[in-house]
Biopython code that builds the backbone (N, CA, C, O; Angstrom):
import numpy as np
from Bio.PDB.StructureBuilder import StructureBuilder

atoms = [
    (1, "MET", "N", (7.471, -6.277, 13.635)),
    (1, "MET", "CA", (6.692, -6.506, 12.439)),
    (1, "MET", "C", (6.119, -7.910, 12.519)),
    (1, "MET", "O", (6.873, -8.882, 12.579)),
    (2, "GLY", "N", (4.812, -8.031, 12.522)),
    (2, "GLY", "CA", (4.160, -9.321, 12.627)),
    (2, "GLY", "C", (3.981, -9.984, 11.278)),
    (2, "GLY", "O", (4.354, -9.431, 10.243)),
    (3, "ALA", "N", (3.410, -11.171, 11.301)),
    (3, "ALA", "CA", (3.208, -11.933, 10.070)),
    (3, "ALA", "C", (2.221, -11.228, 9.140)),
    (3, "ALA", "O", (2.409, -11.226, 7.924)),
    (4, "ALA", "N", (1.189, -10.641, 9.697)),
    (4, "ALA", "CA", (0.206, -9.957, 8.863)),
    (4, "ALA", "C", (0.843, -8.772, 8.149)),
    (4, "ALA", "O", (0.524, -8.508, 6.990)),
    (5, "THR", "N", (1.726, -8.064, 8.814)),
    (5, "THR", "CA", (2.381, -6.930, 8.191)),
    (5, "THR", "C", (3.293, -7.389, 7.056)),
    (5, "THR", "O", (3.368, -6.728, 6.020)),
    (6, "CYS", "N", (3.976, -8.496, 7.237)),
    (6, "CYS", "CA", (4.837, -9.020, 6.164)),
    (6, "CYS", "C", (4.009, -9.412, 4.945)),
    (6, "CYS", "O", (4.401, -9.140, 3.811)),
    (7, "ILE", "N", (2.877, -10.043, 5.175)),
    (7, "ILE", "CA", (2.001, -10.416, 4.064)),
    (7, "ILE", "C", (1.451, -9.173, 3.385)),
    (7, "ILE", "O", (1.363, -9.120, 2.158)),
    (8, "ASP", "N", (1.085, -8.180, 4.169)),
    (8, "ASP", "CA", (0.601, -6.914, 3.605)),
    (8, "ASP", "C", (1.669, -6.263, 2.729)),
    (8, "ASP", "O", (1.357, -5.742, 1.658)),
    (9, "ILE", "N", (2.910, -6.289, 3.169)),
    (9, "ILE", "CA", (3.989, -5.675, 2.397)),
    (9, "ILE", "C", (4.246, -6.450, 1.113)),
    (9, "ILE", "O", (4.506, -5.843, 0.074)),
    (10, "ILE", "N", (4.178, -7.772, 1.161)),
    (10, "ILE", "CA", (4.353, -8.568, -0.058)),
    (10, "ILE", "C", (3.260, -8.249, -1.067)),
    (10, "ILE", "O", (3.538, -8.104, -2.257)),
    (11, "ILE", "N", (2.025, -8.139, -0.605)),
    (11, "ILE", "CA", (0.918, -7.768, -1.500)),
    (11, "ILE", "C", (1.129, -6.356, -2.035)),
    (11, "ILE", "O", (0.853, -6.089, -3.205)),
    (12, "ALA", "N", (1.614, -5.456, -1.195)),
    (12, "ALA", "CA", (1.837, -4.068, -1.617)),
    (12, "ALA", "C", (2.927, -3.976, -2.674)),
    (12, "ALA", "O", (2.868, -3.099, -3.537)),
    (13, "VAL", "N", (3.915, -4.855, -2.628)),
    (13, "VAL", "CA", (4.963, -4.837, -3.648)),
    (13, "VAL", "C", (4.429, -5.383, -4.968)),
    (13, "VAL", "O", (4.784, -4.886, -6.037)),
    (14, "LEU", "N", (3.586, -6.394, -4.898)),
    (14, "LEU", "CA", (3.043, -6.987, -6.129)),
    (14, "LEU", "C", (1.967, -6.089, -6.758)),
    (14, "LEU", "O", (2.017, -5.798, -7.953)),
    (15, "LEU", "N", (1.013, -5.661, -5.957)),
    (15, "LEU", "CA", (-0.073, -4.786, -6.423)),
    (15, "LEU", "C", (-0.308, -3.701, -5.362)),
    (15, "LEU", "O", (-1.115, -3.889, -4.452)),
    (16, "PRO", "N", (0.388, -2.578, -5.478)),
    (16, "PRO", "CA", (0.328, -1.556, -4.419)),
    (16, "PRO", "C", (-1.071, -1.086, -4.035)),
    (16, "PRO", "O", (-1.360, -1.017, -2.840)),
    (17, "PRO", "N", (-1.960, -0.756, -4.980)),
    (17, "PRO", "CA", (-3.283, -0.297, -4.551)),
    (17, "PRO", "C", (-4.082, -1.370, -3.806)),
    (17, "PRO", "O", (-4.857, -1.057, -2.901)),
    (18, "LEU", "N", (-3.891, -2.628, -4.187)),
    (18, "LEU", "CA", (-4.613, -3.706, -3.505)),
    (18, "LEU", "C", (-4.159, -3.828, -2.056)),
    (18, "LEU", "O", (-4.987, -3.995, -1.160)),
    (19, "GLY", "N", (-2.857, -3.747, -1.818)),
    (19, "GLY", "CA", (-2.362, -3.821, -0.453)),
    (19, "GLY", "C", (-2.900, -2.708, 0.423)),
    (19, "GLY", "O", (-3.261, -2.940, 1.576)),
    (20, "VAL", "N", (-2.955, -1.502, -0.115)),
    (20, "VAL", "CA", (-3.479, -0.362, 0.646)),
    (20, "VAL", "C", (-4.990, -0.497, 0.820)),
    (20, "VAL", "O", (-5.520, -0.172, 1.883)),
    (21, "PHE", "N", (-5.684, -0.968, -0.204)),
    (21, "PHE", "CA", (-7.138, -1.143, -0.117)),
    (21, "PHE", "C", (-7.515, -2.159, 0.960)),
    (21, "PHE", "O", (-8.465, -1.946, 1.713)),
    (22, "LEU", "N", (-6.774, -3.255, 1.030)),
    (22, "LEU", "CA", (-7.081, -4.277, 2.027)),
    (22, "LEU", "C", (-6.876, -3.767, 3.447)),
    (22, "LEU", "O", (-7.536, -4.237, 4.374)),
    (23, "LYS", "N", (-5.981, -2.825, 3.627)),
    (23, "LYS", "CA", (-5.709, -2.290, 4.965)),
    (23, "LYS", "C", (-6.631, -1.126, 5.327)),
    (23, "LYS", "O", (-7.120, -1.055, 6.454)),
    (24, "PHE", "N", (-6.874, -0.209, 4.377)),
    (24, "PHE", "CA", (-7.587, 1.034, 4.687)),
    (24, "PHE", "C", (-8.951, 1.169, 4.027)),
    (24, "PHE", "O", (-9.707, 2.075, 4.377)),
    (25, "GLY", "N", (-9.283, 0.310, 3.101)),
    (25, "GLY", "CA", (-10.528, 0.462, 2.375)),
    (25, "GLY", "C", (-10.374, 1.512, 1.283)),
    (25, "GLY", "O", (-9.277, 1.724, 0.766)),
    (26, "CYS", "N", (-11.459, 2.156, 0.940)),
    (26, "CYS", "CA", (-11.462, 3.092, -0.181)),
    (26, "CYS", "C", (-11.262, 4.538, 0.306)),
    (26, "CYS", "O", (-11.960, 5.451, -0.137)),
    (27, "GLY", "N", (-10.316, 4.729, 1.209)),
    (27, "GLY", "CA", (-10.033, 6.054, 1.744)),
    (27, "GLY", "C", (-9.032, 6.809, 0.889)),
    (27, "GLY", "O", (-8.694, 6.395, -0.220)),
    (28, "HIS", "N", (-8.568, 7.920, 1.426)),
    (28, "HIS", "CA", (-7.650, 8.753, 0.647)),
    (28, "HIS", "C", (-6.300, 8.064, 0.435)),
    (28, "HIS", "O", (-5.621, 8.351, -0.551)),
    (29, "GLU", "N", (-5.895, 7.169, 1.331)),
    (29, "GLU", "CA", (-4.643, 6.437, 1.128)),
    (29, "GLU", "C", (-4.699, 5.603, -0.149)),
    (29, "GLU", "O", (-3.732, 5.551, -0.909)),
    (30, "PHE", "N", (-5.835, 4.954, -0.376)),
    (30, "PHE", "CA", (-6.005, 4.134, -1.576)),
    (30, "PHE", "C", (-5.910, 4.971, -2.842)),
    (30, "PHE", "O", (-5.236, 4.578, -3.794)),
    (31, "TRP", "N", (-6.569, 6.106, -2.861)),
    (31, "TRP", "CA", (-6.587, 6.934, -4.074)),
    (31, "TRP", "C", (-5.215, 7.539, -4.364)),
    (31, "TRP", "O", (-4.818, 7.653, -5.524)),
    (32, "ILE", "N", (-4.497, 7.923, -3.324)),
    (32, "ILE", "CA", (-3.134, 8.419, -3.526)),
    (32, "ILE", "C", (-2.257, 7.320, -4.100)),
    (32, "ILE", "O", (-1.486, 7.553, -5.030)),
    (33, "CYS", "N", (-2.378, 6.116, -3.541)),
    (33, "CYS", "CA", (-1.578, 4.988, -4.018)),
    (33, "CYS", "C", (-1.937, 4.625, -5.450)),
    (33, "CYS", "O", (-1.051, 4.328, -6.252)),
    (34, "LEU", "N", (-3.211, 4.645, -5.780)),
    (34, "LEU", "CA", (-3.640, 4.333, -7.149)),
    (34, "LEU", "C", (-3.081, 5.357, -8.131)),
    (34, "LEU", "O", (-2.590, 4.985, -9.197)),
    (35, "LEU", "N", (-3.150, 6.623, -7.792)),
    (35, "LEU", "CA", (-2.622, 7.664, -8.660)),
    (35, "LEU", "C", (-1.117, 7.517, -8.844)),
    (35, "LEU", "O", (-0.619, 7.626, -9.965)),
    (36, "LEU", "N", (-0.388, 7.272, -7.760)),
    (36, "LEU", "CA", (1.057, 7.103, -7.862)),
    (36, "LEU", "C", (1.419, 5.856, -8.668)),
    (36, "LEU", "O", (2.412, 5.860, -9.395)),
    (37, "THR", "N", (0.632, 4.800, -8.547)),
    (37, "THR", "CA", (0.897, 3.583, -9.309)),
    (37, "THR", "C", (0.638, 3.806, -10.786)),
    (37, "THR", "O", (1.364, 3.278, -11.629)),
    (38, "ILE", "N", (-0.379, 4.575, -11.110)),
    (38, "ILE", "CA", (-0.652, 4.888, -12.518)),
    (38, "ILE", "C", (0.474, 5.735, -13.094)),
    (38, "ILE", "O", (0.881, 5.531, -14.238)),
    (39, "LEU", "N", (0.979, 6.684, -12.311)),
    (39, "LEU", "CA", (2.058, 7.547, -12.790)),
    (39, "LEU", "C", (3.392, 6.810, -12.875)),
    (39, "LEU", "O", (4.246, 7.148, -13.695)),
    (40, "GLY", "N", (3.561, 5.821, -12.038)),
    (40, "GLY", "CA", (4.795, 5.034, -12.053)),
    (40, "GLY", "C", (4.698, 3.934, -11.017)),
    (40, "GLY", "O", (4.268, 4.177, -9.890)),
    (41, "TYR", "N", (5.089, 2.747, -11.380)),
    (41, "TYR", "CA", (4.927, 1.595, -10.499)),
    (41, "TYR", "C", (5.761, 1.737, -9.219)),
    (41, "TYR", "O", (5.284, 1.409, -8.133)),
    (42, "ILE", "N", (6.985, 2.215, -9.338)),
    (42, "ILE", "CA", (7.880, 2.328, -8.188)),
    (42, "ILE", "C", (7.355, 3.339, -7.154)),
    (42, "ILE", "O", (7.371, 3.029, -5.963)),
    (43, "PRO", "N", (6.893, 4.532, -7.554)),
    (43, "PRO", "CA", (6.319, 5.442, -6.542)),
    (43, "PRO", "C", (5.104, 4.841, -5.827)),
    (43, "PRO", "O", (4.889, 5.101, -4.643)),
    (44, "GLY", "N", (4.315, 4.043, -6.540)),
    (44, "GLY", "CA", (3.185, 3.365, -5.913)),
    (44, "GLY", "C", (3.627, 2.376, -4.862)),
    (44, "GLY", "O", (3.019, 2.280, -3.796)),
    (45, "ILE", "N", (4.689, 1.635, -5.157)),
    (45, "ILE", "CA", (5.219, 0.674, -4.187)),
    (45, "ILE", "C", (5.765, 1.401, -2.962)),
    (45, "ILE", "O", (5.504, 1.004, -1.826)),
    (46, "ILE", "N", (6.516, 2.453, -3.198)),
    (46, "ILE", "CA", (7.110, 3.200, -2.078)),
    (46, "ILE", "C", (6.018, 3.759, -1.177)),
    (46, "ILE", "O", (6.116, 3.657, 0.046)),
    (47, "TYR", "N", (4.988, 4.343, -1.758)),
    (47, "TYR", "CA", (3.915, 4.904, -0.941)),
    (47, "TYR", "C", (3.141, 3.806, -0.215)),
    (47, "TYR", "O", (2.781, 3.974, 0.950)),
    (48, "ALA", "N", (2.884, 2.694, -0.885)),
    (48, "ALA", "CA", (2.127, 1.607, -0.259)),
    (48, "ALA", "C", (2.873, 1.057, 0.952)),
    (48, "ALA", "O", (2.278, 0.858, 2.011)),
    (49, "VAL", "N", (4.159, 0.815, 0.799)),
    (49, "VAL", "CA", (4.940, 0.300, 1.927)),
    (49, "VAL", "C", (5.001, 1.343, 3.043)),
    (49, "VAL", "O", (4.900, 1.000, 4.221)),
    (50, "TYR", "N", (5.163, 2.597, 2.679)),
    (50, "TYR", "CA", (5.167, 3.668, 3.681)),
    (50, "TYR", "C", (3.833, 3.725, 4.426)),
    (50, "TYR", "O", (3.810, 3.791, 5.655)),
    (51, "ALA", "N", (2.732, 3.700, 3.692)),
    (51, "ALA", "CA", (1.418, 3.802, 4.325)),
    (51, "ALA", "C", (1.159, 2.603, 5.235)),
    (51, "ALA", "O", (0.600, 2.759, 6.321)),
    (52, "LEU", "N", (1.557, 1.422, 4.807)),
    (52, "LEU", "CA", (1.303, 0.234, 5.624)),
    (52, "LEU", "C", (2.163, 0.197, 6.876)),
    (52, "LEU", "O", (1.727, -0.318, 7.905)),
    (53, "THR", "N", (3.366, 0.727, 6.810)),
    (53, "THR", "CA", (4.217, 0.702, 7.983)),
    (53, "THR", "C", (3.998, 1.916, 8.891)),
    (53, "THR", "O", (4.163, 1.815, 10.107)),
    (54, "LYS", "N", (3.632, 3.044, 8.318)),
    (54, "LYS", "CA", (3.428, 4.260, 9.106)),
    (54, "LYS", "C", (2.116, 4.238, 9.857)),
    (54, "LYS", "O", (2.070, 4.604, 11.032)),
    (55, "TYR", "N", (1.054, 3.818, 9.203)),
    (55, "TYR", "CA", (-0.290, 3.891, 9.782)),
    (55, "TYR", "C", (-0.773, 2.562, 10.323)),
    (55, "TYR", "O", (-1.958, 2.254, 10.198)),
    (56, "THR", "N", (0.098, 1.759, 10.921)),
    (56, "THR", "CA", (-0.347, 0.503, 11.495)),
    (56, "THR", "C", (-1.114, 0.782, 12.774)),
    (56, "THR", "O", (-0.779, 1.701, 13.521)),
    (57, "TYR", "N", (-2.124, 0.001, 13.017)),
    (57, "TYR", "CA", (-2.984, 0.204, 14.182)),
    (57, "TYR", "C", (-2.511, -0.621, 15.344)),
    (57, "TYR", "O", (-3.115, -0.580, 16.417)),
]
sb = StructureBuilder()
sb.init_structure("model")
sb.init_model(0)
sb.init_chain("A")
sb.init_seg("    ")
for serial, (resi, resn, name, xyz) in enumerate(atoms, 1):
    if name == "N":
        sb.init_residue(resn, " ", resi, " ")
    sb.init_atom(name, np.array(xyz, "f"), 0.0, 1.0, " ", f" {name:<3s}", serial, name[0])
structure = sb.get_structure()
């Protein structure tokens, strides 16, 4: 896990949709994260961290 990934995860914990948006743009990952964050903050965080760690390039 590099420094950029750690910063991405910190942003994802504070504002999950922003962390996913900065990594993937306005793709389906962002919209899923936004919906989960609206439904509940914790599911948004879990998905954001999962998406950032699973789909690293």
